[in-house]
N, C-alpha and C positions, 0 to 999 in steps of 0.2 A: 376553738383553738385546739390547738391537738398537743400531745404531750410533749414532742419537741419545742413547739411555741411556748409554751408554761416554762419549760427548764431555761430557755435563752432569758424569756422577760424574768424569771426570778433571778439570772443571775444580773442581769442589770440592774433592777432591784437592789440586789445587794452591792452593788458596787462593781461587779464583774463583766466589761463591757469590748473587752478583749480579747479576740481570739485566734490561735497563729494554728493554721488549719492545713493538714493532708487528707480529705477526707476521701470515701469509698461509695459504694453503693450503699451500704450500712446503712451510712448516715445523711441519704439526700433529704430526708424530714428536716433534717439540722439542719443543714445548706439552706431549706426554705425558710424554715423560722429565722436564721441571720438575716435571712431578703427582707423579713417582711418586719422585723425589726430596726427602726432606723438608728435607735442608740446603739447599738452592737455594731464593731470592727472586726471584720475579718482579715487576715494576713496569709496571704498562701506564704506555704514552705515547700519545697521541691523534694526533701525528704525530711522525714519525720525525728531524724535528729539535730536539723535546724528549728524545726516546730519546741520541741523541748528545751533546747539551750536557747532559743529566743524567749520563750516565756520567764526562763528562769532570769536571763538579764532584764527583763521587765518589771521581776517582782523584786529584784534586789534592788532596783532604783526607786518605785513606787511604793513598794510595802505592803503591796496589796496583789493579791493574784491576778494574774492572766488565765484563762483557758487556753487547753490543747483541744485540738479534733482529730479523733486519729481512726482507722479504720480498723476494727476487730484485733485479735489478737499478734497479729504479726505485724499489725502498724503501730502497735505499744512498744513491740519487741525493736521495730527500729530505732526507737527514741529513747531508750533502757538506757546506754552512755552517759545521755546529759541529764535523764534526769536521775540518775546516782551522783553526778554532780552536784544535782539540784536538792538532794536530800542533805548533802554534807555541808552545803551552805543553809539549810535550813529557812529557803524562801520559799514563799507561798505559791502555791500551783496548785490547777483542778485540771486534772486527765477527763476529758467526756470522751471517752470510746465504743463506739458503735459496735451493736452484736446481732446475730442471726435474732429472727422472731422465736418467741421461746419453743412455738411449736415447731419450728423447723430444727430448733437444733439435736433432733432424735434422730435424724437424717443423715448427720456427718458429713455433710456438705464440703469441700475440699480447703474452705477457710475456717471451720469450728476448729475452735483450740480452747480452752481453758484460760479464760481472761484472768480472771483474778488469781491465780496461779503466777502467770507473767507477770502482772502489779504489783504481787507480795514483797518482795524485795525492795522496793523503791518508792511504797505506799504508806503514809502513815493511818489510812482510813481508806476504805475501799468497799462500795456496795453496787452491788447489780440491781438495776429497777426491775419491780415486776409487775405493775400498774401503768399504765396512763395518768391517771388520776392521781398517782403518786410522785410522779417524776418531778413537778414544782417544790415538793415537799424535800425530794433527797436533793434537788440541784442546792437548798439552802442548807440543809445537815451538809450538803459537801463544802459552801465557802465557811460556815463556821469551822467544819475541821481544817482546811487550810491554812484557818486564820489562828486559830487558837495555838498559841506555842509549846510545844515539846518539849521534852527533855532528849537529849541526843541520845541514841542519834537516827531518833523517828524522824525527824524532819518536819516539812510540812506540806506532804504532797498526798492531795485527796483525790481520788481515782472514782468516777462515777461511771460504771458500764449499764448501756440503754439498749436493751434490743429494740427491734425496727417493730413490734407491736407495740410497744410502747409510747415510741415516737410520734406513729402515725394517728393511737388511740384519741380520745377527747381526754382535754386535760385543764388543770386550773393555775394561776398565779400563786407562789407562795412567797406573802408582804414578807418586808423585813421587820422581824419582832421588836418590841421596844428592848434597850436594852442591848442591844446586841453588840455595838462597840463598845462598851464596858465590859460584856463577855469574853470578847478575844483579845483585852487587853494582856498586856506582859505584867505576869504578878511582881508584886514590889519586893527587894530584899530589906526584910526585917532590921529594926533601929537596933535591936541589942548585938546583931552581926556584927556592923559596923562598928559601934562602939567596942567592940570586943576585941576587932580587927586594926583599927587603927593604931593602938599604941604598940605594937608589935613589928610595922613596918618599918624598918631602916635602912642604912646604905648596903648591908649585905643582905637585902632582899630584890628579885623580882617581880616586877608587876607584870602578871602576864593576863591580856587582855583581849578578846575576843567579842563577837556580836553588837551588839549595839552602843557597846564601850569603844566601837572604834570610826561615832559619828562626830561630826565637828564638836558637840559638846563635852562627850567622853574620853577624846585626845585631848581635851583644853584642860578637864577632869584631872587626867591621869600626868599630864604635864604639871599641873599646879603640887602633888601628892609626891611625884617627883623630885622637887624645887623645895619641900617640904624638910622629907627625909631623906635624900640623898640616893633613893631608888632606882633600879634602870626598871624601863619601860620597854616590853615586847609584845610581839604579838604572834600567832604560828605563824609559820612556815607560808599559807597558803588561806587567808581570811578571805571571806567571801566577798566582802568591801569594807576599805579606808578612805576616809577623807585625810590627805596632805595637802599643804602648804606651805608658803613663807609665815603664814598668820597661826598656826598649829604648831604644837611640841612635834618633837619628832619621837617617830615610835620605833623600835627596831624590829627586826623578823628573826627569827630562828633562821638557821642557815638550816641546808637540807639535809645533807649528811649527817649521818648519830654520833661520829666521832666530834664532828665539830660541836652539836649540843652539848655532848657530856662534855668535852674541854670546857666550852663556855660555863654552863653550871657546877662547874667544880669548886669552885670559890664560894657557891652561893648558898648562903644556910636557910632560906624563908624560899619561897615560890608561893606567892599569892596569886589565886587562881578568880580572876574576871571575868567571866562569862566563856572562859578559854578551861581545856582539856589538861590535864597530864599530858605534857610533850612525848609519843611515844615514837619509833622509828618509822619511815615510810613502807622499810621493807625490813624484810629479818637479815640479817647477815651473820656467819659465821663468828663466833666469839666476839660476839657485840651485844648486849641488853636490846630485850625488847620497850623497856620501860627503860627512859632514859635521863628521870630524876635521881640523884644521887643518895645514896644512903645517910648520907650527912645532913640534906636538907630537907628543914620540915615542911609542908605542905599545908598551907591556908588556905580551905574553900571561901568565896565572898560570896559570889555568884553562880551559879548555870548560865548557859546561853540565853535558854528559854524565857530569864527572868530581866527584871528591868535594871540591865546592865549600867544603861547610861544614866540611872539616875543613881544607883550605889557607887558610882565612882563621883557622882558629885557630893552626895552626901558625907562621901568618904574623906574629901576634901573640905568638907568645912567643918568634918569633925576634927579634921589634924590644924583646922585654922592655917590650911596652906596657902601661901602669896600666888601670886599670878604667876603663871610658868617663865620661862625663860623660850622665846623664839627663836627660829633658825632666821629667821629674817635675809634670807638667802638671794645675792644676783644672777640671773640666766647666765651661763657661761657662755666663751665664746661660740662661735662653729669651726668645728675642727677642718682641716684638710688633708687630701691624701687621702691612701687604700681605704677603703670602707670596711670595718670592723665593727665588732658588737659594742666597744667603748665609743666609738664616732657616730653611731647611730643615736645611743642614748645622749650623748651631751648633745647633740642636732635637735632631739627632740624637747632636751630640758631647755633649751636658746628659743625656741621655734612655736613649739603648740599654744593655742590659745588659752586664756584664764579659765576656770572653770570647766574645764574638757572631761572628757570620763575615756579611762583608759581600761580594754581588756585586754586580758594575755591569754595565753595557753601556753602550751610547751615553746620550746626554743629561746632565744637570748634575750625574748619579749622584757621580762622579770628584771632584765638590768638597768631597764630606764627608770626604775622607781627610784634607785636611792639617788639618783641624778636630777629627779624631777621634785623628790620629797621635800629641799627646804627652799626651792626657789618656785615653783608652779601651783597654783590652788589647783588642784582637781580630786577627778572620784576613781580610786583605781579598784578592779573587778578582776578577781583572781580565780585559777583552774583548782575549785577545794577539794574532790574528789579523784586528782589522778588521770582521770579519762580524757584524753585528748580529743579535740575536735570541738573543744566549748567555745572558745574565742570569740569566731566570729559568728554563730549566732547570738554569744549573750551579748554584743555588741551592735545586733540589729534588735534587740529586745531594749537594750540600755537605750538607742537613739527613738525608737518608737514611745517610749517612756517619755523621756528628755527631750522634745524636737527642736527645744530652745538652744540645745548644746551640743558644742562637738564632739565627736567619739569619735576615738581610733581604736584598731584592733591590732595588737601587736602578734602576729603569730610566725611559727615555726613552721617552714613545707611542709614538712611531713606529718603534722598536727595538723595543719590545713586543709588537707586533701580530705582528711576523714567527712569535713562536713562544707567542701568548696560552694555549695548551692547556697549558702549564706549572702555569695554575691549578687545571686540574680535576685533574690529579695529586695536587699537595697538598692537594686538599681530599679526595679519594680515601684519602690516605694520612695526613691529621691531621698536616700534616707542622707546626711552629712557624716558620712562614715569615710573613715581614710584608712586604709588596713595596709598593714607594712608586711610585709613576707620576708621572715629571716632565712634565706634560703642560701645553705651550704648542701644541699642537697645530701642529705644523711639523715638518719636518726640519731643525732648526736653522742643524748645520753646513754642510747643504748653502748655505743663504744664506750662511753667513760666507764660505764658499771660493768662491762666486761672485762675493759683495764683491771678493774678493782678485785677480780678474782685475782689478781697475780700475774695475768700475762700481758708480755710484752709484745709477741711478734703475733698479730692477728691473721690467721690462714684466709687462703680466696673465700672459700665458702663460708666462712662465718662473717668476713667483712662484708658480704656480697649481701646478708640480712640486713647491714643496716646503710646501705647505698641506696639513695635515690637517684642514680644517673642509669644511661644507658638502657635509657633516653634519659635527659636533664627533660623536666617538667618547665613549660613555657608557661608563666603565672602570667604575664602579660596578656599573650592568646587567651588562655583560661580566663581572664578578666571579662576582655573585650568580647567572646562568646558567651557572656555572660550580661553583657551590657555594662559594663564599667568598664571605665577609661582607666589605661593602666600604663606605667613606663615602666625602666631599670635602670640601677644606679648602681655602681662600681667603685666610685667614691665618694668620699665625704660631701666633692663639690656638686655633684650629680645628685645624689640624693636629697642637700638642702634645697635644689633647686627644685627637685617634684616635689617636695614636699611645703615647701612656699607656695607653689603652685595650685596644690589640691589642696591647702586652708584657703587659698582666697579665693577657687571656683566655689567650693562649697559641692553638697553632694557628694555621692559614691568615687571613689578612687584607688587606686592599687598600685603598690611602689611594690617593684620585687628588689631586694637589697642583696644582692650576690655577695655572699661571702665568703 
């Protein structure tokens, strides 16, 4: 057994059996090892940003890490944007990055780089293997590092760099140690913290929930607390994962722009953080604060995101002797008609998507479907956590591979989807039950909104050209077809409904270009 095989077998022994790969020459021994270990599964992605985004989506749904296989510092660099989103989501993930053999580094060959420096901004743990005999032990440590809950904003990404000579030399498996699962469990919130906070929550309170507090059990407990105290329940604007549906209490989301958040929090006297951090502005704006908590608002911390937020909410509900929460029990809306717009797409999705689906979103109008679906469709929602667009499609691929029994939708803006459109090829190759909706307005709409927020009413021709995605228009149906995904184009609500209904009935990958 060589070092590469010992690494792969150690990962499998620790429950890491799925690899999103874009390998090169320095990873050939790892490819050979994956081929030799039947329990491992490798999924080829045509761009490293798809690898990292898919591993993020997989980890969010499974709660255990997937592995990426990347080619040297350049390959890792190509995956950085979605690793940034993954870090913000606190998703467990393991990067395995090949490197030149130790003796070859001194020759400064063309692909030589400082891989540890590339990894540092997005990794909570980094190690370069030094011996083939130790590669298995390094792999075991990488799994432990990825699964150990870390305080914000360190995240859960472990990056293991494997020089080629450490891959081809002799190696040995590192077995899973007794007590491993207990060692990586989320730490509990002390009972005295719960008991101190419970009597302070009232109708002038916002319960601000994130992390595992947005599971079904956590949301149910938060709803009970609201029913007892009259407090409002909010999540951050872009939480990593949220469970929603007619059988769960409603969870509001903070709005996006800072002035909207300031207005919302102005009458609030207590902000209780349960897995969430203090709200801050996504960007800095002149004459607006970065910290959006009013001076008159007391901040009470119950739990950090890396702690057992779900059980903390349950314990808080029990301490309050809270009743059963009020449930929305909403009915699905009628399917709209007429010219297609974001509202029409959202209503059609709420009317047609299957129960227990998974929805991954990126930039664009996809987020508007959440309030339409939240009260009437049981589903899981995956958000763009770090603001680096190009996440939604790859995350949907990872979610579909993690949960093959659940239909998945990717709701993407046309600009953001172009960053990682190669996810369509992987969806076709793996025959994933994934329907992609492209909100095709042929512009970076959010940038035009932000530009107008400068007080500009008339946008100059050269400025407008930097927000414009026409000349030529993107042909998403052709892009999808070229990568093996059948597609259709809709300009009316009736056409969109017909395309969505057919795609959901057929199964497998489909794309709908919704022209706005």
